[in-house]
DSSP file (Angstrom, degrees, kcal/mol; ACC not computed):
  #  RESIDUE AA STRUCTURE BP1 BP2  ACC     N-H-->O    O-->H-N    N-H-->O    O-->H-N    TCO  KAPPA ALPHA  PHI   PSI    X-CA   Y-CA   Z-CA
    1    1 A M              0   0    0      0, 0.0     2,-0.1     0, 0.0     0, 0.0   0.000 360.0 360.0 360.0 128.1    0.0    0.0    0.0
    2    2 A P        -     0   0    0      0, 0.0     2,-0.3     0, 0.0     0, 0.0  -0.353 360.0-109.8 -71.6 149.3    1.5    3.4   -1.0
    3    3 A L        -     0   0    0     -2,-0.1     2,-0.5     1,-0.0     0, 0.0  -0.591  29.1-144.7 -75.7 136.1    2.2    6.0    1.6
    4    4 A L        -     0   0    0     -2,-0.3     2,-0.4     2,-0.0    -1,-0.0  -0.870  10.4-156.0-102.6 133.8   -0.1    8.9    1.4
    5    5 A T        -     0   0    0     -2,-0.5     2,-0.5     2,-0.0    -2,-0.0  -0.882   7.4-140.6-110.4 142.6    1.2   12.3    2.2
    6    6 A A        -     0   0    0     -2,-0.4     2,-0.7     2,-0.0    -2,-0.0  -0.864   8.8-155.4-101.2 130.5   -0.8   15.2    3.3
    7    7 A H        -     0   0    0     -2,-0.5     2,-0.2     0, 0.0    -2,-0.0  -0.921  16.9-135.9-106.2 117.6    0.0   18.6    2.0
    8    8 A A        -     0   0    0     -2,-0.7     2,-0.5     1,-0.1    -2,-0.0  -0.506  15.9-124.8 -73.3 136.2   -1.2   21.4    4.3
    9    9 A Q        -     0   0    0     -2,-0.2     2,-0.5     1,-0.0    -1,-0.1  -0.698  25.7-125.7 -78.1 125.6   -2.8   24.3    2.6
   10   10 A V        -     0   0    0     -2,-0.5     2,-0.7    45,-0.0    47,-0.1  -0.628  25.1-162.9 -76.5 121.3   -1.0   27.5    3.7
   11   11 A L        -     0   0    0     -2,-0.5     2,-0.6    45,-0.1    45,-0.0  -0.920   4.2-169.0-109.6 114.0   -3.5   29.9    5.1
   12   12 A R        -     0   0    0     -2,-0.7     2,-1.1    43,-0.1    74,-0.0  -0.899  10.6-153.5-104.1 124.4   -2.3   33.5    5.3
   13   13 A N        +     0   0    0     -2,-0.6    -2,-0.0     2,-0.0     3,-0.0  -0.764  18.8 178.8 -97.8  90.6   -4.5   35.8    7.3
   14   14 A I        -     0   0    0     -2,-1.1    -2,-0.0     1,-0.0    60,-0.0  -0.828  33.6-116.2 -92.6 121.9   -3.8   39.2    5.7
   15   15 A P    >   -     0   0    0      0, 0.0     3,-1.8     0, 0.0    59,-0.0  -0.264  15.8-128.0 -58.2 142.0   -5.9   41.9    7.4
   16   16 A A  T 3  S+     0   0    0      1,-0.3    -2,-0.0    -3,-0.0    83,-0.0   0.787 108.8  54.4 -62.0 -27.7   -8.4   43.5    5.0
   17   17 A D  T 3  S+     0   0    0      2,-0.1    -1,-0.3    83,-0.0    -3,-0.0   0.351  77.0 118.0 -90.6   7.7   -7.1   46.9    6.0
   18   18 A A    <   -     0   0    0     -3,-1.8    57,-0.2    55,-0.1    18,-0.0  -0.645  62.2-137.1 -75.5 115.4   -3.5   46.1    5.2
   19   19 A P        -     0   0    0      0, 0.0    55,-2.0     0, 0.0     2,-0.3  -0.234  13.4-120.6 -69.9 162.9   -2.4   48.5    2.5
   20   20 A R  E     +A   73   0A   0     53,-0.2     2,-0.3    76,-0.1    53,-0.2  -0.743  41.3 147.0-102.4 153.2   -0.4   47.4   -0.5
   21   21 A A  E     -A   72   0A   0     51,-2.3    51,-3.0    -2,-0.3     2,-0.6  -0.969  49.5 -99.8-166.7 170.2    3.0   48.7   -1.6
   22   22 A K  E     -AB  71  34A   0     12,-2.2    12,-2.1    -2,-0.3     2,-0.6  -0.943  37.8-155.6-102.4 122.2    6.3   47.8   -3.1
   23   23 A L  E     -AB  70  33A   0     47,-3.1    47,-2.9    -2,-0.6     2,-0.6  -0.877   8.9-169.1-103.0 120.8    8.9   47.2   -0.4
   24   24 A T  E     -AB  69  32A   0      8,-2.7     8,-2.5    -2,-0.6     2,-0.7  -0.954  17.1-142.9-107.1 120.1   12.5   47.6   -1.3
   25   25 A V  E     + B   0  31A   0     43,-2.2    42,-3.5    -2,-0.6    43,-0.3  -0.736  23.9 174.0 -85.4 116.2   14.8   46.3    1.4
   26   26 A T        -     0   0    0      4,-1.3     2,-0.3    -2,-0.7     5,-0.2   0.709  67.0 -10.1 -97.5 -23.7   17.8   48.6    1.7
   27   27 A S  S    S-     0   0    0      3,-1.9     3,-0.4    39,-0.0    -1,-0.2  -0.922  83.4 -85.1-156.7 179.9   19.4   47.0    4.8
   28   28 A A  S    S+     0   0    0     -2,-0.3    34,-0.2     1,-0.2    35,-0.1   0.695 129.5  32.1 -66.6 -16.0   18.6   44.4    7.4
   29   29 A N  S    S+     0   0    0     33,-0.1    17,-2.7     1,-0.1     2,-0.3   0.459 118.5  45.2-119.6  -4.0   16.9   47.2    9.4
   30   30 A T  E     + C   0  45A   0     -3,-0.4    -3,-1.9    15,-0.2    -4,-1.3  -0.933  50.5 162.3-141.6 161.7   15.5   49.6    6.8
   31   31 A G  E     -BC  25  44A   0     13,-2.3    13,-3.1    -2,-0.3     2,-0.4  -0.927  32.7-107.7-160.0-176.9   13.6   49.7    3.5
   32   32 A T  E     -BC  24  43A   0     -8,-2.5    -8,-2.7    -2,-0.3     2,-0.5  -0.993  21.5-153.4-127.1 133.3   11.6   51.9    1.2
   33   33 A L  E     -BC  23  42A   0      9,-2.4     9,-1.5    -2,-0.4     8,-1.0  -0.925   5.0-167.3-107.5 128.3    7.8   51.7    0.7
   34   34 A D  E     -B   22   0A   0    -12,-2.1   -12,-2.2    -2,-0.5     2,-0.2  -0.955  63.7  -1.5-113.3 111.6    6.3   52.9   -2.6
   35   35 A G  S    S+     0   0    0     -2,-0.6     3,-0.5     3,-0.3     2,-0.2  -0.437  84.7  88.5 102.2 179.7    2.5   53.2   -2.4
   36   36 A G  S    S-     0   0    0      1,-0.2    -1,-0.1    -2,-0.2     4,-0.1  -0.554  98.9 -33.4  89.8-155.3    0.2   52.5    0.5
   37   37 A L  S    S+     0   0    0     -2,-0.2     2,-0.2     2,-0.1    -1,-0.2   0.687 121.5  63.5 -81.5 -19.6   -0.9   54.9    3.2
   38   38 A I  S    S-     0   0    0     -3,-0.5    -3,-0.3     1,-0.1     3,-0.1  -0.662 102.6 -78.7-103.7 163.6    2.4   56.8    3.4
   39   39 A S    >   -     0   0    0     -2,-0.2     3,-1.0     1,-0.1    -6,-0.2  -0.244  57.9 -93.9 -64.2 147.0    4.0   58.9    0.6
   40   40 A S  T 3  S+     0   0    0      1,-0.2    -6,-0.3    -6,-0.1    -1,-0.1  -0.236 107.4  24.3 -62.5 144.4    5.8   57.0   -2.1
   41   41 A G  T 3  S+     0   0    0     -8,-1.0     2,-0.4     1,-0.2    -1,-0.2   0.668  84.0 158.3  76.9  17.8    9.5   56.5   -1.8
   42   42 A T  E <   -C   33   0A   0     -9,-1.5    -9,-2.4    -3,-1.0    -1,-0.2  -0.600  40.8-129.3 -79.7 128.6    9.4   56.8    2.0
   43   43 A D  E     -C   32   0A   0     -2,-0.4     2,-0.4   -11,-0.2   -11,-0.2  -0.561  31.6-170.4 -72.4 140.1   12.2   55.3    3.9
   44   44 A I  E     -C   31   0A   0    -13,-3.1   -13,-2.3    -2,-0.2     2,-0.3  -0.993  17.7-135.3-138.1 140.7   11.0   53.1    6.7
   45   45 A R  E     -C   30   0A   0     -2,-0.4    37,-2.5    35,-0.3     2,-0.4  -0.638  25.9-119.5 -89.6 152.6   12.6   51.4    9.7
   46   46 A F  E     -d   82   0A   0    -17,-2.7    37,-0.2    -2,-0.3     3,-0.1  -0.778  26.9-121.5 -92.0 135.3   11.8   47.9   10.6
   47   47 A A  E >   -     0   0A   0     35,-2.6     3,-1.7    -2,-0.4     2,-0.2  -0.348  41.0 -86.7 -67.2 152.4   10.3   47.2   14.0
   48   48 A P  E 3  S+     0   0A   0      0, 0.0    -1,-0.1     0, 0.0    33,-0.0  -0.454 121.4  21.2 -57.8 130.6   12.2   44.9   16.3
   49   49 A G  E 3  S-     0   0A   0      1,-0.2    -2,-0.1    -2,-0.2    34,-0.0   0.720  88.3-179.0  80.3  21.9   10.9   41.4   15.4
   50   50 A V  E <   -     0   0A   0     -3,-1.7     2,-0.5     1,-0.1    34,-0.2  -0.208  13.8-148.9 -53.6 143.5    9.7   42.5   12.0
   51   51 A R  E     -d   84   0A   0     32,-2.1    34,-2.7    10,-0.1     2,-0.6  -0.975  16.5-177.0-122.0 120.6    8.1   39.6   10.0
   52   52 A I  E     -d   85   0A   0      8,-0.5     8,-3.5    -2,-0.5     2,-0.5  -0.977  17.0-161.5-113.5 118.4    8.2   39.4    6.3
   53   53 A I  E     -dE  86  59A   0     32,-3.1    34,-3.1    -2,-0.6     6,-0.2  -0.871   8.8-134.6-111.2 127.8    6.2   36.4    5.2
   54   54 A S    >   -     0   0    0      4,-3.1     3,-1.7    -2,-0.5    -1,-0.0  -0.107  33.1 -99.1 -70.5 171.9    6.6   34.8    1.7
   55   55 A Q  T 3  S+     0   0    0      1,-0.3    -1,-0.1     2,-0.1    34,-0.1   0.778 126.4  53.9 -62.3 -26.3    3.7   33.7   -0.5
   56   56 A G  T 3  S-     0   0    0      2,-0.1    -1,-0.3   -45,-0.0   -45,-0.1   0.396 123.7-103.7 -89.3   2.5    4.2   30.2    0.8
   57   57 A G  S <  S+     0   0    0     -3,-1.7     2,-0.4     1,-0.3    -2,-0.1   0.610  74.3 140.8  88.3  12.5    3.9   31.3    4.4
   58   58 A V        -     0   0    0      1,-0.0    -4,-3.1     0, 0.0     2,-0.4  -0.734  55.9-119.1 -93.0 136.9    7.7   31.1    5.2
   59   59 A L  B     -E   53   0A   0     -2,-0.4    -6,-0.2    -6,-0.2    -8,-0.0  -0.607  28.7-149.9 -73.3 126.2    9.3   33.8    7.4
   60   60 A L        -     0   0    0     -8,-3.5    -8,-0.5    -2,-0.4     2,-0.2  -0.878  11.2-128.7-103.8 122.1   12.0   35.6    5.4
   61   61 A P    >   -     0   0    0      0, 0.0     3,-1.3     0, 0.0     4,-0.4  -0.487  15.6-135.4 -65.9 134.3   15.0   37.0    7.2
   62   62 A T  G >  S+     0   0    0      1,-0.3     3,-1.5    -2,-0.2     4,-0.4   0.825 101.2  65.2 -62.4 -31.0   15.5   40.7    6.2
   63   63 A S  G 3  S+     0   0    0      1,-0.3     3,-0.4     2,-0.2    -1,-0.3   0.762  99.6  52.5 -65.1 -22.9   19.2   40.2    5.8
   64   64 A T  G <  S+     0   0    0     -3,-1.3    -1,-0.3     1,-0.2    -2,-0.2   0.547 105.8  55.7 -86.4  -7.0   18.6   37.8    2.8
   65   65 A L  S X  S+     0   0    0     -3,-1.5     3,-2.6    -4,-0.4   -40,-0.4   0.405  70.3 135.5-105.3   0.7   16.3   40.4    1.1
   66   66 A V  T 3  S+     0   0    0     -3,-0.4   -40,-0.2    -4,-0.4     3,-0.1  -0.278  78.1  15.3 -56.7 128.1   18.7   43.3    0.9
   67   67 A G  T 3  S+     0   0    0    -42,-3.5     2,-0.3     1,-0.3    -1,-0.3   0.344 103.0 115.7  90.0  -5.2   18.5   44.8   -2.6
   68   68 A Q    <   -     0   0    0     -3,-2.6   -43,-2.2   -43,-0.3     2,-0.5  -0.690  54.0-146.8 -99.3 151.3   15.2   43.1   -3.5
   69   69 A T  E     -A   24   0A   0     -2,-0.3     2,-0.4   -45,-0.2   -45,-0.3  -0.973  18.7-174.5-116.5 129.3   11.8   44.6   -4.2
   70   70 A L  E     -A   23   0A   0    -47,-2.9   -47,-3.1    -2,-0.5     2,-0.6  -0.932  28.0-126.1-122.8 143.9    8.7   42.8   -3.2
   71   71 A K  E     +A   22   0A   0     -2,-0.4    17,-2.8    17,-0.3     2,-0.3  -0.813  50.5 167.3 -83.8 124.5    5.0   43.5   -3.7
   72   72 A V  E     -AF  21  87A   0    -51,-3.0   -51,-2.3    -2,-0.6     2,-0.4  -0.877  44.8-138.8-136.7 162.9    3.5   43.4   -0.2
   73   73 A R  E     -AF  20  86A   0     13,-1.7    13,-3.1    -2,-0.3     2,-0.3  -0.948  44.0-174.9-111.5 143.3    0.6   44.1    2.0
   74   74 A Y  E     - F   0  85A   0    -55,-2.0     2,-0.4    -2,-0.4    11,-0.2  -0.913  29.1-150.3-144.2 163.2    1.8   45.5    5.3
   75   75 A K  E     - F   0  84A   0      9,-2.5     8,-2.4    -2,-0.3     9,-1.6  -0.992  16.8-149.8-132.4 141.9    1.1   46.7    8.8
   76   76 A L  E     - F   0  82A   0     -2,-0.4     6,-0.2     6,-0.2     2,-0.1  -0.728  14.6-126.2-105.1 158.0    3.0   49.3   10.8
   77   77 A D    >   -     0   0    0      4,-2.5     3,-1.8    -2,-0.3    -1,-0.1  -0.249  44.0 -82.0 -89.8-172.8    3.4   49.5   14.5
   78   78 A L  T 3  S+     0   0    0      1,-0.3    -1,-0.0     2,-0.1    -2,-0.0   0.736 130.9  53.1 -63.2 -23.2    2.6   52.5   16.7
   79   79 A Y  T 3  S-     0   0    0      2,-0.1    -1,-0.3     0, 0.0     3,-0.1   0.209 119.9-107.2 -98.4  14.5    5.9   54.2   15.8
   80   80 A Q  S <  S+     0   0    0     -3,-1.8     2,-0.3     1,-0.3   -35,-0.3   0.808  75.1 139.5  62.6  32.6    5.3   53.9   12.1
   81   81 A Q        -     0   0    0    -37,-0.1    -4,-2.5   -35,-0.0     2,-0.4  -0.800  65.7 -95.7-101.0 148.7    7.9   51.1   11.8
   82   82 A L  E     +dF  46  76A   0    -37,-2.5   -35,-2.6    -2,-0.3    -6,-0.2  -0.500  48.0 168.4 -66.6 120.1    7.2   48.1    9.5
   83   83 A L  E     +     0   0A   0     -8,-2.4   -32,-2.1    -2,-0.4     2,-0.3   0.846  63.3   3.8 -99.7 -48.5    5.8   45.3   11.8
   84   84 A T  E     -dF  51  75A   0     -9,-1.6    -9,-2.5   -34,-0.2     2,-0.4  -0.999  57.7-176.2-143.5 138.1    4.6   42.7    9.3
   85   85 A A  E     -dF  52  74A   0    -34,-2.7   -32,-3.1    -2,-0.3     2,-0.6  -0.999  10.8-156.4-134.6 134.6    4.7   42.4    5.5
   86   86 A W  E     -dF  53  73A   0    -13,-3.1   -13,-1.7    -2,-0.4     2,-0.2  -0.949  18.8-134.1-109.4 118.3    3.1   39.7    3.4
   87   87 A A  E     - F   0  72A   0    -34,-3.1     2,-0.3    -2,-0.6   -15,-0.3  -0.547  32.0-165.9 -68.5 133.4    4.6   39.1    0.0
   88   88 A V        -     0   0    0    -17,-2.8   -17,-0.3    -2,-0.2   -33,-0.1  -0.849  18.7-111.1-124.9 158.4    1.8   38.8   -2.5
   89   89 A S     >  -     0   0    0     -2,-0.3     4,-2.4     1,-0.1     5,-0.2  -0.277  39.8-101.2 -76.4 169.3    1.4   37.6   -6.1
   90   90 A D  H  > S+     0   0    0      1,-0.2     4,-2.3     2,-0.2     5,-0.2   0.889 124.7  51.5 -58.7 -39.7    0.6   40.0   -8.9
   91   91 A E  H  > S+     0   0    0      2,-0.2     4,-2.4     1,-0.2    -1,-0.2   0.915 110.6  46.6 -65.5 -43.6   -3.1   38.9   -8.8
   92   92 A E  H  > S+     0   0    0      2,-0.2     4,-2.0     1,-0.2    -1,-0.2   0.870 111.4  53.1 -65.4 -36.0   -3.3   39.6   -5.0
   93   93 A Y  H  X S+     0   0    0     -4,-2.4     4,-1.3     2,-0.2    -2,-0.2   0.917 111.5  44.7 -64.9 -44.3   -1.6   42.9   -5.5
   94   94 A K  H  X S+     0   0    0     -4,-2.3     4,-1.6     1,-0.2    -2,-0.2   0.887 111.5  53.2 -67.4 -39.1   -4.1   44.0   -8.1
   95   95 A A  H  X S+     0   0    0     -4,-2.4     4,-1.3     1,-0.2    -1,-0.2   0.871 106.0  53.8 -63.9 -36.3   -7.0   42.7   -6.1
   96   96 A A  H  X S+     0   0    0     -4,-2.0     4,-0.9     1,-0.2    -1,-0.2   0.855 105.2  54.6 -66.2 -34.1   -5.8   44.8   -3.1
   97   97 A A  H  < S+     0   0    0     -4,-1.3     3,-0.4     1,-0.2    -1,-0.2   0.883 107.7  49.6 -65.9 -37.7   -5.8   47.9   -5.4
   98   98 A N  H  < S+     0   0    0     -4,-1.6    -1,-0.2     1,-0.2    -2,-0.2   0.788 111.3  48.8 -71.7 -27.8   -9.5   47.3   -6.3
   99   99 A S  H  <        0   0    0     -4,-1.3    -1,-0.2     1,-0.2    -2,-0.2   0.596 360.0 360.0 -89.5 -10.6  -10.5   46.9   -2.7
  100  100 A Q     <        0   0    0     -4,-0.9    -1,-0.2    -3,-0.4    -2,-0.2   0.449 360.0 360.0 -97.4 360.0   -8.8   50.0   -1.3
């Protein structure tokens, strides 16, 4: 009898009020957001414990993303630092534009 493997469906709970933007990671602690609720091209600091989550639900270390630009939905903390960003597909990015 063959072994059956179960593949868990990755469920990402992105808040409906999370704005969309393009995030360019400039260092392990900073980046630039283009779009969203703040003015485009704004430099932003990452909150301690920042979480950048891939489309597959994997936590991405910021140091591995330096120099990369990602389409994201994001949340800021009380100090306007990036707290959580969810990398999204082109379709999810466009859908977020229609809902905002």
